C-alpha positions, 0 to 999 in steps of 0.5 A, spaced: 486 505 469 484 504 476 486 502 483 481 500 488 483 499 495 479 496 500 480 493 507 480 499 511 476 500 518 477 501 525 481 496 530 484 496 537 491 497 538 495 490 537 489 488 532 490 486 525 487 489 518 489 487 511 488 492 505 487 490 498 488 494 492 486 491 485 488 494 478 484 495 472 484 498 465 488 498 459 494 502 462 495 497 468 493 491 464 500 488 464 500 488 472 507 485 472 510 491 469 509 495 475 512 496 481 507 497 487 507 502 493 503 503 499 503 510 502 499 513 508 497 520 509 494 524 516 491 531 515 497 536 515 502 531 513 506 529 507 504 522 504 509 517 506 512 511 504 509 505 508 511 499 503 513 497 496 514 491 492 518 490 485 514 487 479 516 480 480 514 480 487 521 478 489 523 483 493 519 488 498 521 494 502 518 497 508 519 504 512 522 503 519 516 504 522 512 498 520 518 493 519 516 487 522 509 488 523 507 489 515 507 485 510 506 487 502 505 481 497 502 481 490 498 476 485 500 478 478 495 473 475 490 477 479 493 484 478 492 485 486 497 487 491 496 487 499 498 489 505 497 485 511 498 490 518 499 486 524 500 489 531 497 496 529 498 502 533 495 508 534 500 512 530 498 507 524 492 511 523 491 514 516 488 514 509 492 508 506 493 509 498 496 504 493 500 506 487 503 503 481 509 505 477 511 502 471 518 500 471 523 499 477 521 500 484 522 507 488 520 510 495 519 516 492 511 518 491 512 523 486 515 517 481 508 514 481 503 515 476 497 511 478 493 512 485 487 509 488 482 513 492 485 511 499 482 507 505 481 509 512 485 505 517 483 508 524 487 504 530 484 506 537 488 506 543 
């Protein structure tokens, strides 16, 4: 099973980026069985929850720091999850990871079984 993120890069303050995460492999073949989360990490800090979406896509969750600026969505037919990031700030600079958890959604990173390799997002001031 594999999660592959794409879409990171360098952007100026106030700019936008869209991250995508594609799931593949037998373990993730029924993508709709998995709650999906986006997390981020900067050097020396714990990996933190950013946004998440339940299996059906019917509910989404956000960290307070990104609420109103980021939007998470998923396409179960394509086994993908996306994170639209608008009005980016320097403090959003981090490596962003998508993660999959079979079953109900949680913000607890330790409950996720599958992780992507991460994609760097850098916001310049």
